[in-house]
C-alpha positions in Angstrom: 9.9 21.7 -28.6 10.6 25.3 -29.3 10.4 24.8 -33.1 7.3 22.7 -32.9 5.6 25.3 -30.7 6.4 27.9 -33.3 4.5 25.8 -35.9 7.5 24.1 -37.6 7.1 20.4 -38.7 9.9 18.8 -36.8 10.8 15.1 -36.8 13.4 13.9 -34.3 15.3 10.8 -35.4 16.1 10.0 -31.7 12.3 9.9 -31.1 11.3 8.2 -34.4 14.1 5.8 -35.3 16.9 5.8 -32.7 20.1 4.3 -33.8 19.6 4.4 -37.6 22.6 5.1 -39.8 23.4 8.5 -41.2 22.8 7.1 -44.7 19.3 6.0 -43.6 18.7 9.5 -42.2 19.7 11.0 -45.5 17.5 8.8 -47.5 14.5 9.4 -45.2 15.0 13.2 -45.3 15.3 13.0 -49.1 12.1 10.9 -49.4 10.2 13.2 -47.0 11.6 16.5 -48.4 13.1 17.5 -45.1 16.1 19.6 -43.9 18.6 17.8 -41.7 19.8 19.6 -38.6 22.9 18.1 -37.2 26.0 18.5 -35.1 27.6 15.7 -37.1 30.1 16.7 -39.8 29.7 13.4 -41.6 26.7 14.7 -43.5 29.0 17.0 -45.6 30.9 13.9 -46.8 27.6 12.0 -47.5 26.3 14.8 -49.6 29.4 16.0 -51.4 31.7 12.9 -51.6 29.3 10.0 -51.5 26.6 11.9 -53.4 23.7 10.3 -51.6 20.3 11.6 -52.5 20.3 15.1 -51.0 17.7 16.2 -48.5 16.0 19.6 -49.0 18.9 21.1 -47.0 21.4 20.4 -44.3 22.0 22.7 -41.3 25.3 21.7 -39.6 25.7 23.4 -36.2 29.3 24.0 -35.4 29.1 25.0 -31.7 28.6 23.3 -28.4 25.3 24.3 -26.9 25.4 26.0 -23.6 21.8 24.7 -22.8 19.5 22.1 -24.3 17.3 24.9 -25.8 20.1 26.8 -27.4 20.1 24.9 -30.8 16.3 25.4 -31.3 16.5 29.0 -30.3 19.4 29.5 -32.7 17.5 27.9 -35.5 14.4 30.0 -34.8 16.6 33.1 -35.1 18.1 31.9 -38.3 14.6 31.3 -39.8 13.4 34.7 -38.6 16.4 36.4 -40.2 15.2 35.2 -43.6 18.1 32.9 -44.4 17.3 30.3 -47.0 18.0 26.7 -45.8 16.5 24.8 -48.7 18.8 23.7 -51.4 21.9 24.5 -49.3 24.4 23.0 -47.0 24.6 25.5 -44.2 27.4 25.5 -41.7 26.4 27.7 -38.7 28.7 29.0 -36.1 27.5 31.2 -33.3 28.6 34.4 -35.0 28.6 33.5 -38.7 27.0 31.3 -41.3 28.5 29.8 -44.5 26.4 28.2 -47.2 27.1 26.0 -50.2 24.6 24.9 -52.8 23.5 21.3 -52.5 22.8 20.9 -56.2 19.6 19.1 -55.3 18.6 16.8 -58.2 16.5 13.7 -58.6 17.6 10.5 -57.0 21.3 10.0 -57.4 
């Protein structure tokens, strides 16, 4: 809700298509040109090992939220800082961020 209220186009898989596989999420994000935000480390394997068609970016949050709003507030701060999420696999800890190029191409 925080990101939507700030004007960001957010789609929640749990609202839209609960229970779909990670592969299906990847394909949907690729088709719609979206960035995946996740707490699931499996997306790194799907992108780099299985070479599924990449989304516009992946933001992998590596911390346990202390409140339901913390992830959205954290993402809003990242965006405000000017960090580029498109074309990158971003691993975000509370105190640091690592990025790796996705090597976004056409369909794999």
